[in-house]
C-alpha positions in Angstrom: 142.6 -12.4 197.3 142.0 -8.6 197.0 143.0 -7.3 193.6 143.7 -3.6 193.2 144.2 -3.6 189.4 146.3 -0.5 190.1 149.1 -1.4 187.8 146.9 -1.9 184.8 144.7 1.1 185.5 147.8 3.4 185.8 149.0 2.1 182.5 145.7 2.8 180.8 145.7 6.4 182.2 149.3 7.0 181.1 148.4 5.7 177.7 145.6 8.2 177.5 148.0 11.0 178.6 150.3 10.1 175.7 147.9 9.8 172.8 146.9 12.2 170.0 143.8 13.3 171.7 145.8 14.3 174.8 148.0 16.5 172.7 144.9 18.2 171.4 143.6 18.8 174.9 146.9 20.4 176.0 146.9 22.7 172.9 143.3 23.7 173.2 143.2 24.4 177.0 146.8 25.2 177.9 147.1 22.5 180.6 150.3 20.8 179.3 152.4 21.8 182.3 149.8 20.5 184.9 149.3 17.3 183.0 153.0 16.6 182.6 153.3 16.8 186.4 150.5 14.2 186.6 152.2 11.9 184.2 155.6 12.1 186.0 154.1 11.3 189.4 151.9 8.5 188.1 154.9 6.9 186.3 157.0 7.1 189.4 154.4 5.4 191.6 153.5 2.8 189.0 157.1 1.6 189.0 156.6 0.1 192.5 152.9 -0.9 192.2 153.6 -4.4 191.0 155.6 -5.1 194.1 152.9 -3.4 196.2 150.1 -5.6 194.7 152.1 -8.7 195.4 152.8 -7.7 199.0 149.5 -6.1 199.9 148.3 -9.1 201.9 151.2 -8.3 204.3 149.7 -5.2 205.9 146.4 -3.5 205.7 148.2 -0.1 205.5 149.8 -1.1 202.2 146.4 -2.3 200.9 144.8 1.0 201.8 147.7 2.9 200.2 147.1 0.9 197.0 143.3 1.7 197.2 144.0 5.3 197.6 146.4 5.3 194.6 143.8 3.5 192.5 141.1 6.1 193.4 143.5 8.8 192.3 144.0 7.1 189.0 140.3 7.0 188.5 140.2 10.7 189.3 142.8 11.4 186.6 140.7 9.4 184.2 137.6 11.5 185.0 139.6 14.6 184.3 140.6 13.4 180.9 137.0 12.3 180.4 135.7 15.9 181.0 138.1 17.3 178.4 136.9 14.7 175.9 133.3 15.5 176.6 133.9 19.2 176.1 135.4 18.3 172.7 132.3 16.3 171.8 130.1 19.2 172.7 132.0 21.4 170.3 131.1 18.9 167.5 127.4 19.5 168.1 125.9 22.3 166.0 124.1 25.2 167.8 120.4 24.6 168.2 118.0 27.2 166.9 116.5 29.3 169.6 119.0 28.3 172.2 119.5 30.8 175.0 122.8 32.7 175.5 125.2 30.7 177.7 125.7 31.9 181.3 129.3 33.0 182.0 129.7 30.4 184.7 128.0 27.5 182.9 129.9 24.4 182.0 129.8 25.4 178.3 131.7 28.7 178.8 135.3 28.0 177.8 136.9 30.4 180.3 134.9 29.0 183.2 135.7 25.5 182.1 139.4 26.2 181.9 139.3 27.8 185.4 137.4 24.9 186.9 139.5 22.2 185.3 142.7 23.9 186.3 141.6 23.8 189.9 140.8 20.1 189.7 144.1 19.2 188.1 145.9 21.1 190.9 144.0 19.2 193.6 144.7 15.9 191.9 148.4 16.7 191.6 148.5 17.5 195.4 146.8 14.1 196.2 149.3 12.2 194.0 152.2 14.0 195.6 151.0 12.9 199.0 150.6 9.3 197.9 154.1 9.4 196.4 155.6 10.8 199.6 154.1 8.1 201.7 155.2 5.1 199.6 158.8 5.3 200.9 157.8 3.7 204.2 156.8 0.5 202.5 160.3 -0.1 201.1 158.9 -1.2 197.7 161.1 -2.2 194.8 160.7 -1.4 191.1 159.4 -4.3 189.0 159.1 -4.5 185.2 155.7 -4.8 183.5 154.4 -8.4 183.3 154.1 -9.8 179.8 150.3 -9.4 179.5 150.1 -9.6 175.7 146.7 -9.2 174.2 146.1 -12.0 171.8 143.5 -12.5 169.1 141.3 -15.6 169.1 143.4 -18.7 169.1 142.7 -22.0 167.3 144.8 -24.2 169.6 142.5 -24.4 172.6 141.2 -27.9 173.4 137.6 -27.8 174.5 135.3 -30.6 175.6 131.5 -30.4 175.1 129.6 -30.4 178.4 128.1 -33.8 177.4 131.6 -35.3 177.3 132.1 -36.6 180.8 134.8 -38.8 182.2 134.7 -41.2 185.1 131.0 -40.9 186.0 129.6 -44.1 184.5 129.0 -45.7 188.0 127.3 -42.6 189.3 125.2 -42.3 186.2 124.0 -45.8 186.4 123.1 -45.4 190.1 120.9 -42.4 189.3 119.2 -44.1 186.3 118.4 -47.1 188.6 116.8 -44.6 191.1 114.7 -43.1 188.3 113.6 -46.3 186.6 113.1 -48.8 189.5 109.7 -49.0 191.1 109.1 -48.1 194.7 106.4 -48.5 197.3 106.8 -44.9 198.6 103.6 -42.9 198.4 105.5 -39.7 198.5 107.6 -38.5 195.5 111.1 -40.0 196.0 113.8 -37.3 196.3 117.5 -38.1 195.8 120.0 -35.4 196.8 123.4 -35.4 195.1 125.9 -33.9 197.6 129.4 -32.7 196.9 131.7 -29.7 197.1 131.5 -27.0 194.5 132.9 -27.8 191.1 133.0 -31.6 191.6 130.4 -32.2 188.9 127.0 -32.5 190.5 125.2 -30.4 187.9 127.1 -32.2 185.0 126.0 -35.6 186.4 122.4 -34.4 186.7 122.5 -33.1 183.1 124.0 -36.4 181.9 121.1 -38.3 183.4 118.5 -35.7 182.4 119.4 -36.2 178.7 119.8 -40.0 178.8 117.6 -41.6 176.1 116.0 -44.2 178.3 115.1 -41.4 180.9 113.5 -39.3 178.2 111.3 -42.1 177.0 110.4 -43.2 180.6 109.0 -39.9 181.7 106.2 -37.9 180.2 107.6 -34.6 181.5 111.1 -33.5 182.4 111.7 -30.3 184.3 115.0 -28.6 185.1 115.0 -25.7 187.6 118.1 -23.9 188.7 117.3 -22.8 192.3 120.4 -21.0 193.5 120.5 -19.1 196.8 117.1 -17.4 196.6 114.5 -20.1 197.5 111.4 -18.1 196.5 108.4 -20.4 196.1 106.7 -18.1 193.5 109.8 -17.8 191.4 110.3 -21.6 191.6 106.7 -22.2 190.3 107.4 -19.8 187.5 110.6 -21.6 186.5 108.9 -25.0 186.8 106.1 -24.0 184.5 108.4 -22.4 182.0 110.7 -25.5 181.9 107.7 -27.8 181.5 105.7 -25.8 179.0 107.7 -22.8 177.8 104.9 -20.6 179.2 105.9 -17.2 180.6 103.9 -16.7 183.8 105.8 -13.8 185.4 102.7 -11.6 185.7 100.6 -14.3 187.6 99.9 -14.3 191.3 100.6 -17.4 193.4 97.0 -18.7 193.2 97.1 -18.5 189.4 100.5 -20.1 189.3 99.4 -23.0 191.5 96.5 -23.7 189.2 98.7 -23.7 186.1 101.3 -25.9 187.8 98.7 -28.4 188.9 97.3 -28.6 185.4 100.8 -29.1 184.0 101.6 -32.0 186.4 98.2 -33.5 186.7 98.5 -37.3 186.3 101.9 -37.1 184.5 105.0 -39.1 185.3 107.6 -36.4 185.7 111.3 -36.2 186.4 112.5 -32.9 188.0 116.0 -31.7 188.8 116.3 -28.9 191.4 119.8 -27.8 190.8 122.0 -25.9 193.3 119.8 -25.8 196.3 121.0 -23.7 199.3 117.8 -23.4 201.3 118.1 -24.8 204.8 114.6 -23.8 205.9 112.5 -27.0 206.1 109.2 -25.0 206.0 110.1 -23.5 202.6 111.0 -27.0 201.2 107.8 -28.5 202.5 105.8 -25.7 200.8 107.4 -26.4 197.5 107.1 -30.2 197.8 103.3 -29.9 198.5 103.0 -27.9 195.2 104.6 -30.8 193.3 102.3 -33.6 194.5 100.0 -33.7 191.5 102.1 -36.0 189.4 101.6 -39.6 188.6 103.2 -42.5 190.5 106.9 -43.1 189.6 107.6 -39.4 189.4 111.1 -38.6 190.7 113.1 -35.6 191.9 116.8 -35.1 192.0 118.3 -32.3 194.1 121.9 -31.1 193.8 123.5 -29.3 196.7 126.7 -28.5 198.4 125.1 -28.7 201.8 124.5 -31.9 203.8 121.8 -30.1 205.8 119.9 -29.4 202.6 120.3 -33.1 201.7 118.8 -34.1 205.1 115.9 -31.8 204.7 115.0 -32.7 201.1 115.9 -36.4 200.7 113.5 -39.2 201.1 116.3 -41.7 200.7 120.0 -41.5 201.7 121.9 -38.9 199.6 124.3 -39.8 196.9 127.7 -38.4 197.9 129.5 -37.6 194.6 133.1 -38.6 195.0 136.1 -36.9 193.6 137.3 -38.1 190.3 140.0 -40.7 190.5 143.6 -39.6 189.7 143.5 -41.7 186.4 140.3 -40.0 185.3 141.5 -36.6 186.2 144.7 -37.1 184.3 142.8 -38.4 181.3 140.6 -35.3 181.4 143.5 -33.0 181.9 145.4 -34.4 178.9 142.3 -34.3 176.7 142.0 -30.5 177.5 145.6 -29.5 177.5 146.7 -31.3 174.2 145.3 -32.1 170.8 144.5 -35.7 170.3 147.8 -37.7 170.4 149.9 -34.6 170.9 150.9 -35.5 174.4 153.2 -38.3 173.1 155.5 -35.5 171.7 155.8 -33.8 175.1 156.8 -36.3 177.7 158.3 -33.6 179.9 155.1 -31.7 180.0 153.0 -34.8 180.8 155.2 -35.5 183.8 154.7 -31.9 185.0 151.0 -32.3 184.3 150.8 -35.3 186.5 151.9 -33.1 189.4 149.4 -30.5 188.5 146.6 -33.1 188.5 147.7 -34.3 192.0 147.1 -30.7 193.2 143.5 -30.7 191.8 142.5 -33.3 194.4 139.9 -34.9 192.1 137.9 -31.7 191.5 136.7 -31.8 187.9 136.3 -28.1 187.4 139.8 -27.4 188.7 141.2 -29.9 186.2 139.2 -28.4 183.4 140.2 -24.8 184.3 144.0 -25.6 184.4 143.9 -27.9 181.4 142.3 -25.1 179.3 144.8 -22.6 180.7 147.8 -24.7 179.6 146.5 -25.8 176.2 147.9 -22.6 174.6 151.5 -23.0 175.8 154.2 -25.7 175.3 156.8 -23.8 177.3 158.1 -26.0 180.2 158.6 -23.0 182.5 154.9 -22.0 182.1 153.8 -25.5 183.2 156.2 -25.5 186.1 154.9 -22.1 187.3 151.4 -23.6 187.5 152.6 -26.7 189.3 154.8 -24.8 191.8 152.6 -21.8 192.4 152.3 -21.0 196.2 148.6 -20.5 195.8 148.2 -24.2 195.9 149.3 -24.1 199.6 146.1 -22.3 200.5 143.8 -24.5 202.5 141.2 -26.3 200.4 137.9 -25.6 202.1 135.1 -28.1 201.9 132.9 -25.9 199.7 135.5 -23.9 198.0 138.0 -24.4 195.2 138.8 -20.8 194.7 142.6 -21.3 195.0 142.5 -23.5 191.9 140.3 -21.0 190.0 142.3 -18.1 191.3 145.4 -19.6 189.8 143.8 -19.6 186.3 142.5 -16.0 186.9 146.1 -14.8 187.8 147.3 -15.9 184.4 144.8 -13.5 182.7 146.1 -10.3 181.2 144.9 -7.5 183.5 142.3 -6.2 181.1 140.5 -9.6 181.2 140.7 -9.6 185.0 138.9 -6.3 185.1 136.2 -7.4 182.8 135.7 -10.7 184.7 135.6 -9.0 188.1 133.0 -6.6 186.8 130.6 -9.5 186.0 130.3 -10.2 189.8 127.8 -7.3 189.8 125.2 -9.6 188.2 123.2 -12.0 190.5 124.1 -15.6 190.4 122.5 -17.6 187.5 122.1 -14.4 185.5 122.0 -14.7 181.8 123.8 -12.0 179.8 124.4 -11.6 176.1 127.1 -9.9 174.0 124.4 -7.4 173.1 124.2 -6.3 176.8 127.7 -7.0 178.3 130.0 -5.5 175.7 128.5 -1.9 176.0 128.9 -2.2 179.8 132.6 -3.0 179.4 133.0 -0.3 176.9 131.3 2.3 179.1 133.7 1.6 181.9 136.8 1.8 179.7 137.7 -1.9 180.0 138.2 -2.5 176.3 141.7 -2.0 174.8 143.6 -3.3 171.8 147.1 -3.2 170.4 145.5 -3.0 166.9 144.8 0.4 165.5 141.2 1.0 164.5 139.8 -2.2 166.0 136.2 -1.8 166.7 135.3 -1.9 170.5 132.5 -4.4 169.8 135.1 -6.7 168.2 137.4 -6.4 171.2 134.5 -7.2 173.5 133.6 -10.3 171.5 137.2 -11.4 171.6 137.3 -11.0 175.4 134.1 -13.1 175.7 135.6 -15.8 173.5 138.7 -15.9 175.7 136.7 -16.1 178.9 134.5 -18.8 177.4 137.5 -20.8 176.2 138.9 -20.9 179.7 135.5 -22.0 181.1 134.9 -18.8 183.0 131.8 -18.2 180.9 129.3 -21.0 179.9 127.2 -20.6 176.8 123.5 -21.2 177.2 121.7 -23.0 174.3 124.7 -22.9 171.9 122.3 -23.6 168.9 120.4 -20.3 169.4 120.8 -17.5 166.9 121.9 -15.0 169.6 124.3 -16.4 172.2 123.7 -16.0 175.9 126.2 -16.8 178.7 126.2 -17.5 182.4 129.0 -17.7 185.0 129.2 -20.8 187.1 128.6 -20.1 190.7 132.2 -20.9 191.5 133.4 -18.3 189.1 130.9 -15.8 190.4 132.3 -16.4 193.9 135.8 -15.9 192.5 134.8 -12.7 190.7 133.4 -11.3 194.0 136.5 -12.2 195.9 138.8 -10.3 193.4 136.4 -7.4 193.0 136.0 -6.9 196.7 134.9 -3.3 197.6 134.4 -2.2 194.0 131.2 -4.2 193.6 128.0 -4.2 195.6 125.6 -6.9 194.3 122.7 -9.0 195.6 123.7 -10.7 198.8 127.1 -9.1 198.8 127.6 -5.7 200.5 130.9 -3.9 200.4 131.9 -1.0 202.5 134.5 0.9 200.4 134.2 3.2 197.4 131.7 1.1 195.5 132.0 1.6 191.7 129.4 -0.9 190.4 126.1 -1.5 192.2 123.2 -3.9 191.6 120.3 -3.0 193.9 117.0 -4.9 194.0 114.4 -2.9 195.8 112.1 -5.9 196.0 114.6 -7.7 198.1 116.9 -5.1 199.6 116.0 -2.2 201.9 116.9 1.3 200.8 118.9 1.7 204.0 121.4 -0.9 202.6 122.5 1.5 199.9 126.2 2.3 200.4 126.8 5.7 202.1 129.6 6.7 199.7 128.4 6.8 196.1 130.7 9.5 194.9 132.7 7.1 192.9 129.9 5.0 191.5 130.2 4.2 187.8 127.5 1.6 187.2 124.0 1.4 188.7 121.6 -1.5 188.0 118.3 -0.9 189.8 115.4 -3.4 189.9 112.0 -2.7 191.4 108.6 -4.3 191.4 106.8 -1.1 192.3 107.2 -1.5 196.0 108.9 1.9 196.6 109.2 5.3 195.0 111.8 4.4 192.4 111.8 7.9 190.8 112.7 9.6 194.1 115.4 7.0 194.8 116.9 7.4 191.3 117.0 11.2 191.7 118.7 10.7 195.1 121.4 8.3 193.8 122.1 10.5 190.8 122.6 13.5 193.0 125.3 11.5 194.9 126.8 9.9 191.8 128.2 12.5 189.3 130.5 10.0 187.6 127.9 7.4 186.5 128.8 5.7 183.2 126.0 3.1 183.3 122.4 3.7 184.4 120.2 0.6 184.0 116.6 1.2 185.2 115.0 -1.7 183.3 111.6 -2.9 184.7 111.4 -0.1 187.4 107.8 0.9 186.7 108.9 4.4 185.9 106.4 7.0 184.6 109.1 9.5 183.7 112.8 9.9 183.7 114.3 12.3 186.2 115.6 15.6 184.6 118.6 15.1 186.9 120.0 12.7 184.3 121.1 15.8 182.3 123.9 16.2 184.8 125.4 12.7 184.1 127.8 14.0 181.4 129.9 10.9 181.6 126.9 8.5 181.0 127.6 5.9 178.3 124.8 3.4 178.8 121.1 4.3 179.6 118.6 1.5 179.8 114.9 2.2 180.4 113.8 -1.1 179.0 110.3 -2.3 179.8 109.1 0.8 181.6 105.8 0.7 179.8 104.3 3.8 181.5 106.9 6.3 180.2 105.2 8.5 177.6 108.0 10.9 176.7 111.6 11.2 177.4 113.0 14.6 178.5 114.7 16.3 175.6 117.6 17.1 177.9 119.0 13.5 177.5 120.1 14.7 174.1 122.7 16.7 175.9 124.5 13.5 176.9 127.0 13.6 174.1 129.0 10.7 175.6 126.0 8.3 175.5 126.9 5.2 173.5 123.9 2.9 174.3 120.2 3.8 174.7 117.8 0.9 175.3 114.1 1.7 175.1 112.9 -1.8 174.4 109.4 -2.6 175.7 108.7 1.1 176.5 105.3 0.8 174.7 104.0 4.1 176.1 106.5 6.3 174.4 104.6 8.5 172.0 107.5 10.1 170.2 111.3 10.0 170.3 113.0 13.2 171.5 113.2 15.7 168.7 116.9 16.4 169.3 117.9 12.7 169.2 120.3 13.5 166.3 122.6 15.3 168.8 123.5 12.0 170.5 126.6 11.9 168.3 128.4 9.1 170.2 125.5 6.6 170.1 126.6 3.2 169.0 123.6 1.0 170.1 120.0 2.1 170.0 116.9 -0.1 170.7 113.6 1.6 170.1 110.0 0.9 171.1 107.5 3.7 170.1 103.9 4.3 169.3 104.8 6.3 166.2 103.6 5.3 162.8 106.5 7.2 161.1 109.8 8.2 162.4 110.9 11.9 162.1 113.3 13.0 159.4 116.8 14.0 160.4 116.5 12.0 163.5 118.0 8.5 163.8 119.5 8.8 160.3 121.9 11.4 161.7 123.4 9.0 164.2 126.3 8.0 162.0 128.2 6.3 164.9 125.5 3.6 165.2 126.7 0.0 165.0 123.5 -1.7 166.3 119.9 -0.5 165.6 116.9 -2.5 166.9 113.2 -1.8 166.5 111.2 -3.9 169.0 107.4 -4.1 169.5 106.7 -0.9 167.5 103.1 -1.9 166.9 102.1 1.2 164.9 105.2 1.7 162.9 104.5 1.4 159.2 107.8 2.5 157.7 111.3 3.2 158.8 113.2 6.3 157.8 114.1 6.5 154.2 117.6 8.0 154.7 118.9 4.9 156.4 121.8 4.9 154.0 123.5 7.5 156.1 124.2 4.8 158.8 127.3 3.6 156.9 128.8 2.1 160.0 125.7 0.0 161.0 126.7 -3.6 161.6 123.6 -5.1 163.2 119.9 -4.5 162.6 117.0 -6.2 164.4 113.3 -5.7 163.6 111.1 -7.6 166.1 107.3 -7.6 166.5 106.6 -4.6 164.3 103.1 -5.8 163.3 102.2 -3.0 160.9 105.6 -2.6 159.2 104.9 -3.0 155.5 108.3 -2.5 153.8 112.0 -1.8 154.4 113.6 1.4 153.2 115.3 1.5 149.8 118.5 2.8 151.4 119.1 -0.6 153.1 121.0 -1.7 150.0 123.8 0.8 150.8 124.5 -0.6 154.3 127.5 -2.6 153.1 128.9 -2.9 156.7 125.8 -4.7 157.8 126.8 -8.1 159.3 123.8 -9.3 161.3 120.1 -8.9 160.2 117.2 -10.3 162.1 113.5 -9.9 161.1 111.0 -11.5 163.3 107.2 -11.5 163.7 106.3 -8.8 161.2 102.9 -9.8 159.9 102.5 -7.2 157.1 106.1 -6.9 156.0 106.7 -7.4 152.3 110.3 -8.3 151.5 109.8 -8.8 147.7 111.4 -5.6 146.5 112.7 -6.3 143.0 114.1 -2.8 142.6 116.5 -3.5 145.4 117.6 -6.7 143.7 118.5 -4.7 140.6 120.6 -2.1 142.3 122.3 -3.9 145.1 126.1 -3.9 144.8 128.3 -7.0 145.2 130.1 -5.8 148.3 127.9 -7.0 151.2 129.3 -8.4 154.5 126.3 -10.2 156.0 127.3 -13.0 158.4 124.1 -13.8 160.2 120.6 -13.7 158.8 117.4 -14.5 160.7 113.9 -14.3 159.0 111.0 -15.7 161.0 107.3 -14.9 161.4 106.9 -13.1 158.0 103.7 -14.8 156.7 103.6 -12.7 153.4 106.9 -14.2 152.4 106.5 -17.0 149.7 110.2 -17.4 148.8 113.4 -16.1 150.4 114.3 -12.7 148.8 117.6 -12.9 146.9 118.4 -9.2 147.3 119.2 -9.6 150.9 122.1 -12.0 150.1 123.4 -10.4 147.0 127.0 -9.4 147.7 127.0 -11.6 150.9 127.0 -15.1 149.5 130.6 -15.6 150.5 130.4 -14.0 153.9 127.2 -15.5 155.4 128.0 -17.9 158.3 124.6 -18.4 160.0 121.1 -18.6 158.5 117.9 -19.1 160.4 114.5 -19.2 158.8 111.3 -20.0 160.7 107.5 -19.6 160.9 107.2 -19.0 157.2 103.9 -20.6 156.5 103.8 -19.9 152.8 107.3 -20.9 151.8 107.2 -24.2 149.9 110.7 -24.4 148.6 114.2 -23.0 149.2 115.9 -21.2 146.3 118.6 -22.7 144.2 121.0 -19.8 145.0 121.7 -21.7 148.2 124.6 -23.3 146.4 126.5 -20.0 146.5 126.5 -19.9 150.3 129.9 -21.5 150.4 130.8 -20.1 153.8 127.6 -21.1 155.6 128.4 -22.9 158.9 124.9 -23.3 160.5 121.5 -23.6 159.0 118.2 -23.8 160.9 114.8 -24.3 159.3 111.9 -24.2 161.7 108.1 -24.3 161.4 107.7 -24.1 157.6 104.6 -26.3 157.2 104.5 -26.1 153.4 108.1 -26.8 152.8 108.1 -30.1 150.8 111.7 -30.5 149.6 115.2 -29.1 149.9 117.2 -28.2 146.9 120.0 -30.6 145.6 122.2 -27.5 145.5 122.6 -27.9 149.3 125.4 -30.4 148.6 127.6 -27.4 147.7 127.4 -26.1 151.3 130.8 -27.6 152.0 131.4 -25.4 155.1 128.2 -26.4 156.8 128.8 -27.7 160.4 125.3 -27.6 161.9 121.9 -28.4 160.3 118.7 -28.3 162.2 115.3 -29.0 160.7 112.3 -28.6 163.0 108.5 -28.9 162.4 108.5 -29.2 158.7 105.8 -32.0 158.4 105.7 -32.1 154.5 109.4 -32.6 154.2 109.8 -36.2 153.2 113.4 -36.7 152.1 116.9 -35.2 152.1 118.4 -34.0 148.8 120.9 -36.1 147.0 124.5 -35.4 147.7 124.2 -34.8 151.5 127.2 -37.1 152.0 129.4 -34.4 150.4 128.8 -32.2 153.5 132.0 -33.5 155.1 132.2 -30.6 157.6 128.8 -31.5 159.1 129.2 -32.1 162.8 125.7 -31.8 164.1 122.3 -32.8 162.6 119.0 -32.4 164.3 115.6 -33.4 162.8 112.5 -33.1 164.9 108.8 -32.7 164.1 109.3 -34.0 160.6 107.6 -37.5 160.7 108.2 -38.4 157.0 111.8 -37.3 157.0 112.6 -38.8 160.4 111.5 -42.2 159.2 114.0 -42.1 156.4 116.8 -41.0 158.7 116.5 -43.8 161.3 119.9 -45.1 162.2 121.3 -47.9 160.1 117.9 -48.8 158.5 116.6 -45.4 157.1 116.9 -44.8 153.3 118.7 -41.5 153.9 120.9 -42.7 156.7 124.0 -43.5 154.5 124.0 -39.8 153.4 124.2 -38.5 157.0 126.0 -41.2 158.9 129.3 -39.3 158.8 128.0 -36.5 161.1 129.4 -36.6 164.6 126.2 -35.9 166.4 122.8 -36.9 165.0 119.5 -36.4 166.8 116.4 -37.6 165.0 112.9 -37.4 166.7 109.5 -38.1 165.3 
């Protein structure tokens, strides 16, 4: 299953060698002749690469030839990168008091031309050798596959995770286990066993959220275990699931006490999902920690391993069977067609029946292929899926990768690269668009056929595509900021296609590693790959057990082409000065290194840097004085001890798209010249306890799409002068205001100019807000509204009936809210309504009998809790 990506990478490099910037490089440095040779040789080899990629499983020699060619492509990309970096340096103005450049320094144009000429010559020689050796493989030229980059589609057929087919019997069996009394003194444990992707987790989720189960148990706990069966981490997860408490800094003794207090005398239901541990001692240790609950407590374990089931179960395991053919076909048709559409395509239904037979009852395989085919009605496309030779691969007991690989093979190559990269994260890892897109951008994965499309928009589109095909799963879809996970099966697939390019937890490759996740608390330094010369991404984790600073300096000295350096939570006291040599660095994360007091000013020489994350660096006394020279910076997250930010600093970073201030406890004001950030699209202000006001220039940020203000105790948002001057050309799409106690009513100035663009609004922890403004009626594009923890809010405006685009409404912990406004029945787009912690309102919304029920009965999903 090894994937070389060579064809796509070559195309990307050739595209770079043919754009306007390349013409500028040739003119400025006189390297046209050398680069033309590179282009010709690359194009000649690329003509046969598709054939080579398809035949590489035939011989190891061909696979190694492809790897060598791909490495050469990366070398050419690095060459172009160096010229682009040199061009960026020319855009930076001379700094006062700067010493005269040394003749042989990287900044000297003549020395640079000499050095790069030598590198181009060596690269040409390498490509010529590769071209000369390809004749012995007898490869044939093949045309480029039709990998068209599409925008977001509206035709995909998706099923909510709660929509399950063919599991009624299994569900009832588990409910009986949970509800029926038993004479066992020990906590009964029922293992659910089945191959990966068959639906064990889905079944457990179905039962976990069953209404009768919720009312029967005082406490419900969900813990995703995965491969690392660490007792301390499991206690932390258990407490967090049960109480929401973060106990990461506690020792085992403290955790044990909290856990016992949590479980003491309570009837609890616990799901331990995806257990791999086959060590009986570790299981016994965990089981002993859970013995404080009341009688009738229950535990369900999901696992692929029968040995795990034998170790954990107190009763015979439940073997989850494959879905019946009829249920698989029903699920497939539901995903592949719109409702009733299959009647128009009898020929495709017959082909689909053959495809369903190939899935052999594995629900995840059915879902993957159904989602894949929902976008095409071309018979040939369906036949290709049915007749693909990959189906002939042996179906291992714990593996459905052939089915998943088939869906992966239908990706355009750019999505393949992005997906394979995600294997660098550990299993069960949560990532957000905020974090993932800059990583893709840093590695050059984002491309678009549309001129001037923002990279952040391209990345969001990629994520939507991967989510729509079930390769990404959204976590807590109602949350304001979306997080995602990869199912374990897809993580396995990503590792299989990335192969030697990725070295992550529990997966060690031996080739030229390009992306490395290394956990010093679990992995020995000796396990670091020997060859780091081609490393592009480094994620390092440490709990203070080793000298991280020495190791980082060592890795940097061996990794001159790093584009991503993530050192979050490494207990650093200072950043190595050697980072100044990482001229290709795009992402630098020092998040939650609270002991760092100052950053070396030399990082301001990193003109290619696009993302700088200083979140949680509470020790930083002052931002670097030359931060304005980071001219490529697009995302900046700041934590600092400063009360005021320096002038001509952040305000000079005109490429910024995202700006976040997090835990700046002393910060009283932001910089006044914020209006210079005309490209800013997202702004987040979180836990700035002493911030008293926002800058006047905020009114000029007409590109701003997302604004979040949270936990700012002294912030005063009532700025009438802004209301008077703001223009009617806003573009705000998401607005979150919570934890601003001085606020008595929502400020109208924030929304002026954005009433037609706002899609999502979240307001919470506003203890003095008693009513919502009448201007709500103008939010005609609003799709989701969440109102949380507003203890004085007593009524909602009747103007809410004009929110005709509203799809989701959630009202939590508003005890004084006693009724819904008139006209709620006019919200015909409403799909989801949740009311919780509002006893007066909940009583009026009881199904069938509540006074307000007729106004909301049309909503598809209604959840009302006292």
